[in-house]
N, C-alpha and C positions, 0 to 999 in steps of 0.2 A: 452051626459053629459053636464051639464051647466058649464059655466066658473067658478062658485063659487065652484063646487065640483070636478074640474079637479085635478088630482094628479100631483104635480110639478115634473118636470123631474129631475131625480137624475143625477148630473154630473158624467161623467165617471171617474173612479179612475185613477189618474195620474200614468202612467207607468214609472217605474224607467228606465232611459236610461243606461242599463247595458254596452253596447259596448262603449258608450260615456264616462261613468265613468271609464271603464277599460283603455281607451286611455288617458283620462284626468289625471288619477293618474299614468300614465306611468307604466302600468301593476302592479299596487299596490304599487309602491314606495312612492307615496304620502300618503299612509295609515300607513307608518312606524312611530313609535313614535318619537317625538322631531325633529324639523328642517326639515319639509317635503321639503322645497325649496332646502336645501342642498342635500337631497337624489335625488331630481329631477335633479339637476346639475350633480351629480355623474352619474346618468343614461345617461345624455347627453354626458358626457365625455367618458363613457364606450362605447356608440354607436359610437362616433367618432373614438376611438381607434380601435374598431372592424372593422369599415369600412376602416380605414387606413391599418390595418393588411390584410384584404381581398384584398385591392388594391395592397399592397406590394406583397402578395403571387401570385396575378395574373400577375404582371409585372416582378417580379424577382423570379426565381426559384433557389433553392440552386445549382442545376447543372449548370445553365447558368451564375450565378453571385455568386460564392462562397464567395467573400469578402464582400458582402452586408449584413448589419445587420439592421433589422427592427427598432430597437430603436435609431439608430444614423443616419439613412438615411434621406435625404431631398426628399420628394416625392410629385409630383404634384397631386392636387386634381382632380378627374375625374368629368365629368358632371353628372355621376350617383350619386355621393356623394352630389353634389349641388342640384340635383333633390330631393333626400331624405330630405335634409334640408328644401327645399321649400315646399315639400309635408307635412312635419310635421308642418310647420308654418300654412299652409292653414287648415289642419285637426284640428290643435290646436284651431283656432278661432271658429270652429264649435262645437267641443266637449267641450271646456271650457264654451261656452255659454249654451249648453244643461245641463252640470253638475251644473253650477251656477243657471240656471233657475229652475232645479228640487230642489236644496237645498234651493232656495230662499235666497241666499247669493251673494253679489256682486262679491267677489273674494274669493272663498273657499280656505282655506290653503292647502287642499289635492289635489287641481288641480295643477299639477307640469309639465304638458306638456309645459307650458310657459317657465319654467326653462330649459327644454330639448332643446327647440327651440332657446332660447337665448344663451345657451352654444354652440350649433352648429354654430350660427352666430359668436361667439367669435373665433372659429377655422377656419371657412370657408369664412369670409368676404373678406379677402385678400387671395384668394384661390390659388395663383400660386405656392407657396412652403411653406410647414410647416415642420420645423425641428422636427423630431419625436424622441425627447428625453424626459425623464421623467420630466425635468425641465420646458420645454415648456408646457407640459400637465398640470402640477401642477400650474404654473403661470397663465395659461389661466383660470383654474378653480377658483383660488383665486381671480383674477381680476374680473371675472364675478360675483362672490358672493358679492364682495365689492360694485360694481356698482349696483347690483340688490337690495341690502339692502339700500344703500345710496340714490339712485334714483335722481341723479343730473338732472338739466333742460335738456331737456323737459320730462324726464321719468315720473316724478310725474304727470305732466299734461296729459300725454298719458294714464295714469290709468283711467282718467275720460271719455274716449271714451266708447260708449255703448257696452254692451254684451261682447262677446269673444274678440273683438278688444281691449278693455281696459285691459283685463286680459293678453293678449299676448304682446301688443305694448310696455309696459314699460320694459319688459324683452328683447325685440328686441333692444331697445335703450341701455340697460345695456350691451348687447352683442356687440353692435357697439363700445361703449366706451372701453370695455375690449379688443376688437380686435385691436383698435388703439394703446392702451398702449402696448399690447403684440407685435405688429409689431415694435414699437419704440424700445422696449427692445431687440428684435431679430436683428434689424438693427444695434444697437450699441453693439451687441454681449454681452449683459448682461448675457445671458444664455450660 
């Protein structure tokens, strides 16, 4: 065949990254209507509460510590919980980049694994003890949402990082700010 009559190669159809989208939307929470970031933050808070409850059940059985109550106990975070938070952060960079690349949008609103990761940072940054009462969970959630929306320096600048790093890093910074304010509130016994 001469070069003039060659059939041009048809580009392979882009495959939708199903697993990446599932993780990036945190099992579909990002697809819920209105305020996907808030749904993602609720997913991160729910994961933290679940891990704390499992940790509590592992360390304190009703038979051995009948006076302990999950909702008012101060419980040390385990290395497993920190490993889960780190793993979600690493996976988040990868799946957020894939989901954004497929959608050809810099930071798709349905990608909420960044909110999940930032919310985990809020609760686990100062990991030695977290008072497990509903006020600390609620305040951590509210503080993270405030800093995630406000994006004080350098959060807005971190959004400009390439790919999944930019999607995730601003939420990590919001989580750091929220963790600091939460710890100050806990130190001064505001809760």
